[in-house]
C-alpha positions as CSV (number, residue, x, y, z in Angstrom):
1,X,16.7,-64.2,58.2
2,X,13.6,-64.9,60.1
3,X,13.8,-62.1,62.0
4,X,14.6,-59.7,59.1
5,X,11.9,-60.8,57.3
6,X,9.4,-60.3,60.3
7,X,10.7,-56.8,60.5
8,X,9.8,-56.1,57.0
9,X,6.5,-57.3,57.5
10,X,6.3,-54.8,60.0
11,X,7.4,-52.0,57.7
12,X,4.7,-52.8,55.0
13,X,2.0,-53.0,57.1
14,X,3.0,-50.0,58.7
15,X,2.8,-48.1,55.4
16,X,-0.6,-49.3,54.5
17,X,-2.2,-48.4,57.1
18,X,-0.3,-45.3,57.0
19,X,-1.9,-44.9,53.7
20,X,-4.7,-45.5,54.2
21,X,-5.5,-43.3,57.0
22,X,-4.0,-40.2,54.6
23,X,-6.6,-41.6,51.9
24,X,-9.6,-41.1,54.6
25,X,-8.1,-37.8,56.2
26,X,-7.9,-36.3,52.1
27,X,-11.6,-37.4,52.1
28,X,-12.2,-35.7,55.1
29,X,-10.4,-32.6,54.2
30,X,-12.1,-31.9,51.0
31,X,-15.8,-32.2,52.4
32,X,-14.3,-29.7,54.5
33,X,-12.6,-27.3,52.3
34,X,-16.1,-27.7,50.4
35,X,-17.7,-26.5,53.7
36,X,-15.6,-23.6,54.0
37,X,-15.8,-22.5,50.8
38,X,-19.5,-22.0,51.1
39,X,-19.4,-20.3,54.2
40,X,-19.9,-16.9,54.1
41,X,-18.7,-14.2,56.1
42,X,-19.3,-10.5,56.7
43,X,-16.9,-7.9,56.1
44,X,-18.4,-4.6,58.1
45,X,-17.3,-0.9,58.1
46,X,-17.6,0.5,61.3
47,X,-17.7,4.4,62.4
48,X,-14.2,4.9,64.1
49,X,-16.0,7.2,66.9
50,X,-19.2,5.6,67.6
51,X,-19.0,2.2,66.3
52,X,-21.5,2.0,64.1
53,X,-22.1,-0.2,61.4
54,X,-21.7,2.2,58.0
55,X,-21.9,-0.6,55.6
56,X,-21.7,-4.7,55.5
57,X,-20.9,-7.3,53.2
58,X,-21.5,-11.2,53.1
59,X,-19.3,-13.3,51.0
60,X,-18.3,-16.8,50.7
61,X,-14.8,-17.3,49.2
62,X,-16.5,-19.3,46.9
63,X,-19.0,-16.3,45.5
64,X,-15.9,-14.3,46.2
65,X,-13.9,-16.1,43.3
66,X,-17.0,-16.4,41.2
67,X,-17.1,-12.4,41.6
68,X,-13.7,-11.9,40.7
69,X,-13.8,-14.4,37.7
70,X,-16.8,-12.7,36.3
71,X,-14.6,-8.9,36.4
72,X,-11.8,-10.3,34.8
73,X,-14.0,-11.8,31.7
74,X,-15.6,-8.4,31.3
75,X,-12.6,-6.7,31.8
76,X,-10.9,-8.6,28.7
77,X,-13.8,-8.5,26.6
78,X,-14.0,-4.8,26.9
79,X,-10.2,-4.6,25.8
80,X,-10.8,-6.8,23.0
81,X,-13.8,-4.6,22.1
82,X,-11.5,-1.4,22.5
83,X,-8.5,-3.0,20.4
84,X,-10.3,-3.9,17.4
85,X,-12.8,-1.1,17.4
86,X,-10.7,1.7,17.4
87,X,-7.5,2.9,16.3
88,X,-5.2,1.2,18.7
89,X,-5.2,-1.7,16.8
90,X,-3.2,-0.7,14.3
91,X,-0.4,-0.4,16.6
92,X,-0.7,-3.8,17.1
93,X,1.4,-7.1,14.7
94,X,-0.8,-8.0,12.0
95,X,-3.4,-5.3,12.1
96,X,-2.3,-2.9,9.7
97,X,-5.2,-2.6,7.1
98,X,-5.3,-1.5,3.4
99,X,-6.8,2.0,4.1
100,X,-3.4,2.6,6.8
101,X,-1.0,0.7,3.6
102,X,-2.9,3.1,1.2
103,X,-2.3,6.2,3.0
104,X,1.3,5.3,4.0
105,X,1.6,5.2,0.1
106,X,0.1,8.4,-0.5
107,X,1.9,9.7,2.3
108,X,5.5,8.7,1.0
109,X,4.9,10.2,-2.4
110,X,3.6,13.3,-1.1
111,X,7.1,13.3,0.7
112,X,8.8,13.0,-2.2
113,X,7.7,15.6,-4.0
114,X,8.0,18.1,-1.4
115,X,11.7,17.1,-1.1
116,X,11.8,17.4,-4.8
117,X,10.2,21.1,-4.4
118,X,12.4,21.4,-1.6
119,X,15.5,20.9,-4.2
120,X,14.4,22.9,-6.8
121,X,13.9,25.7,-4.5
122,X,16.9,25.9,-2.6
123,X,19.2,25.5,-5.8
124,X,16.8,28.7,-7.8
125,X,17.8,30.6,-4.4
126,X,21.1,29.5,-4.2
127,X,21.5,31.3,-8.1
128,X,19.7,34.3,-7.1
129,X,22.3,34.3,-3.9
130,X,25.0,34.1,-6.9
131,X,23.8,36.4,-9.5
132,X,23.1,39.3,-6.0
133,X,26.6,38.7,-5.1
134,X,27.9,38.7,-8.8
135,X,29.9,35.1,-8.0
136,X,28.1,33.8,-10.9
137,X,29.8,32.8,-13.8
138,X,27.4,34.2,-17.4
139,X,28.0,32.1,-20.0
140,X,29.4,33.9,-23.0
141,X,28.6,33.9,-26.6
142,X,31.5,35.2,-28.9
143,X,30.5,37.7,-31.8
144,X,29.5,36.8,-35.1
145,X,28.1,37.5,-37.7
146,X,24.3,37.0,-37.6
147,X,23.7,36.8,-41.5
148,X,26.6,34.2,-41.9
149,X,24.4,31.7,-39.3
150,X,21.1,32.6,-40.5
151,X,22.6,31.5,-44.4
152,X,24.5,28.6,-42.7
153,X,21.0,27.5,-41.2
154,X,19.3,27.9,-44.4
155,X,21.6,25.9,-46.3
156,X,21.8,22.9,-43.6
157,X,17.5,23.1,-43.8
158,X,17.6,22.7,-47.6
159,X,19.8,19.7,-47.5
160,X,17.9,18.1,-44.6
161,X,14.5,18.5,-47.1
162,X,16.0,17.2,-49.6
163,X,17.6,14.3,-48.2
164,X,14.2,13.3,-46.5
165,X,12.7,13.7,-50.0
166,X,15.3,11.6,-51.5
167,X,14.8,8.8,-48.3
168,X,10.7,8.8,-48.9
169,X,11.2,8.5,-52.7
170,X,14.0,5.6,-51.9
171,X,11.5,3.5,-49.8
172,X,8.6,4.0,-51.5
173,X,8.6,0.7,-52.8
174,X,10.0,-1.3,-49.7
175,X,7.9,-3.9,-48.6
176,X,10.0,-4.3,-45.5
177,X,9.4,-0.6,-44.4
178,X,5.9,0.4,-42.2
179,X,3.1,1.5,-44.3
180,X,2.3,3.8,-41.5
181,X,2.9,5.1,-38.0
182,X,0.1,2.5,-36.8
183,X,2.1,-0.4,-37.8
184,X,3.2,-2.8,-34.9
185,X,5.4,-5.6,-34.7
186,X,2.8,-8.8,-34.6
187,X,4.4,-10.3,-31.7
188,X,3.6,-8.1,-29.0
189,X,1.2,-8.9,-26.5
190,X,-0.8,-6.5,-24.2
191,X,-1.9,-7.3,-21.3
192,X,-5.2,-6.2,-19.9
193,X,-4.3,-3.0,-17.5
194,X,-7.4,-3.9,-15.6
195,X,-10.6,-5.8,-14.1
196,X,-13.5,-4.2,-15.5
197,X,-15.3,-2.8,-18.1
198,X,-15.3,0.1,-20.7
199,X,-17.6,2.8,-20.2
200,X,-16.0,5.4,-22.2
201,X,-14.6,4.6,-25.2
202,X,-11.9,5.9,-27.7
203,X,-12.8,9.2,-30.0
204,X,-10.5,11.3,-31.6
205,X,-13.3,13.8,-32.9
206,X,-14.0,14.5,-29.0
207,X,-10.3,14.6,-28.2
208,X,-10.3,11.6,-26.0
209,X,-7.1,9.8,-26.9
210,X,-7.9,6.5,-24.7
211,X,-10.1,4.5,-22.9
212,X,-12.2,4.6,-19.7
213,X,-12.4,1.5,-17.3
214,X,-15.0,1.6,-14.9
215,X,-13.1,-0.7,-12.1
216,X,-13.4,-1.7,-8.3
217,X,-11.9,0.8,-5.8
218,X,-8.3,-0.7,-4.4
219,X,-8.0,-2.8,-7.6
220,X,-3.9,-2.9,-8.6
221,X,-3.5,-1.5,-12.0
222,X,-0.9,-4.0,-14.4
223,X,1.5,-2.6,-16.3
224,X,0.1,-3.2,-20.1
225,X,4.3,-4.8,-21.3
226,X,7.1,-4.7,-20.3
227,X,9.0,-0.7,-19.7
228,X,10.3,1.8,-17.8
229,X,8.4,4.3,-15.9
230,X,9.3,7.7,-18.0
231,X,7.0,9.7,-15.7
232,X,5.4,8.8,-12.4
233,X,3.4,12.4,-10.6
234,X,0.2,13.9,-9.8
235,X,-1.7,16.9,-12.6
236,X,-4.1,18.8,-11.9
237,X,-6.5,17.1,-14.4
238,X,-5.0,13.5,-14.5
239,X,-4.7,12.9,-11.3
240,X,-2.0,10.5,-10.3
241,X,-0.3,9.2,-13.5
242,X,2.0,7.1,-14.3
243,X,3.5,6.5,-17.9
244,X,5.6,3.6,-19.5
245,X,8.0,3.3,-22.2
246,X,8.3,0.1,-23.9
247,X,10.8,-1.6,-25.9
248,X,8.5,-1.9,-29.1
249,X,8.3,2.3,-29.2
250,X,4.7,2.0,-27.6
251,X,4.1,4.4,-24.6
252,X,1.1,3.4,-22.3
253,X,-0.4,6.0,-20.0
254,X,-2.6,5.4,-16.7
255,X,-4.3,8.1,-15.3
256,X,-6.7,8.9,-12.3
257,X,-4.7,6.6,-9.9
258,X,-5.4,6.8,-5.9
259,X,-1.7,5.6,-5.5
260,X,1.1,4.9,-7.1
261,X,3.2,2.0,-6.6
262,X,6.6,3.3,-9.0
263,X,8.8,6.0,-9.6
264,X,10.4,7.0,-12.4
265,X,13.5,4.9,-14.0
266,X,12.1,1.9,-12.5
267,X,11.8,-1.1,-14.8
268,X,8.2,-3.0,-14.7
269,X,7.4,-6.3,-16.5
270,X,3.9,-7.0,-17.9
271,X,1.0,-7.6,-15.5
272,X,2.9,-6.0,-12.6
273,X,1.0,-4.2,-10.5
274,X,2.1,-0.5,-10.5
275,X,-0.6,1.7,-8.8
276,X,-4.1,1.4,-7.4
277,X,-7.3,2.8,-9.2
278,X,-8.7,5.8,-8.0
279,X,-10.9,8.7,-8.6
280,X,-8.1,11.9,-8.3
281,X,-8.2,14.7,-11.2
282,X,-10.0,17.2,-11.7
283,X,-11.4,15.7,-15.2
284,X,-12.8,12.4,-12.8
285,X,-16.1,11.3,-11.7
286,X,-15.7,8.0,-10.6
287,X,-13.7,5.6,-9.3
288,X,-12.2,4.3,-13.3
289,X,-9.0,4.0,-15.1
290,X,-8.2,6.2,-17.7
291,X,-6.1,4.6,-20.5
292,X,-3.9,5.5,-23.4
293,X,-2.2,3.7,-25.7
294,X,0.9,5.8,-28.3
295,X,3.2,5.0,-31.0
296,X,5.1,7.3,-32.7
297,X,3.5,10.3,-31.2
298,X,0.1,8.5,-32.1
299,X,-2.9,7.8,-30.1
300,X,-4.1,4.3,-30.7
301,X,-7.1,2.4,-29.5
302,X,-6.8,0.2,-27.1
303,X,-9.7,-2.1,-27.8
304,X,-8.2,-2.7,-31.2
305,X,-5.2,-4.5,-29.1
306,X,-7.0,-5.5,-25.9
307,X,-10.5,-7.7,-25.0
308,X,-11.5,-5.9,-22.5
């Protein structure tokens, strides 16, 4: 047992001395490494025929490392500037800006319009082709007595006039009947279509059947009530126009938009974005929204129903 204890002590002392030597060596190696890092080397370029020195460069490993690091930093900075300041950033995820989205929406609308025009022209050419080939079936109308048709139409018109007169006479004292075409349900709530101020008011004498609301560019146009899009397209004077039919019989019209966000036939909720404020159309002279309200064919003054 004493023999084994002596062997263990010897092994312990050996590893302790070895560890101490290793630490000393590491300290020595570190100082040597630092000296080597600062030591300068000369890089010479010689003429192959005359062995004359053409160009030389003195660099230490430390200065070469710093030079490469500085070059890498400059390259990273230049790459970042190129990505941020040029359209290349639009090809990176997360960099698609509002102008690009707006342009994409405009292009999408123009594509839909071109497809519709192509479909109509194709149908027109097919009809012309069928007429030229004699394959088109022309609807025929059986011969009738023109005098008989005119007499029947006159009698129908006379009966219709009598019915309208009788109905108006009966409903004249009905308290529940609307007194005019401007009567609207009292529970209707109209949302403000856009944030801004009224720059031009409703004026029937000047045939200005709505109001102009000056607003910031790219401001969202909101549906004044829940309804269905009955028209969404481009007009020469009104620019990009969208019209909504509401359940109460009211029709709202929004003109001079930059982009239309809804298509014909879509249902929208009150306060939902349907377009972007713009300056489209020949009648527009600045960024604004022309807003109209109609009820039973009569133009209404929006300022009587909405606080702007």
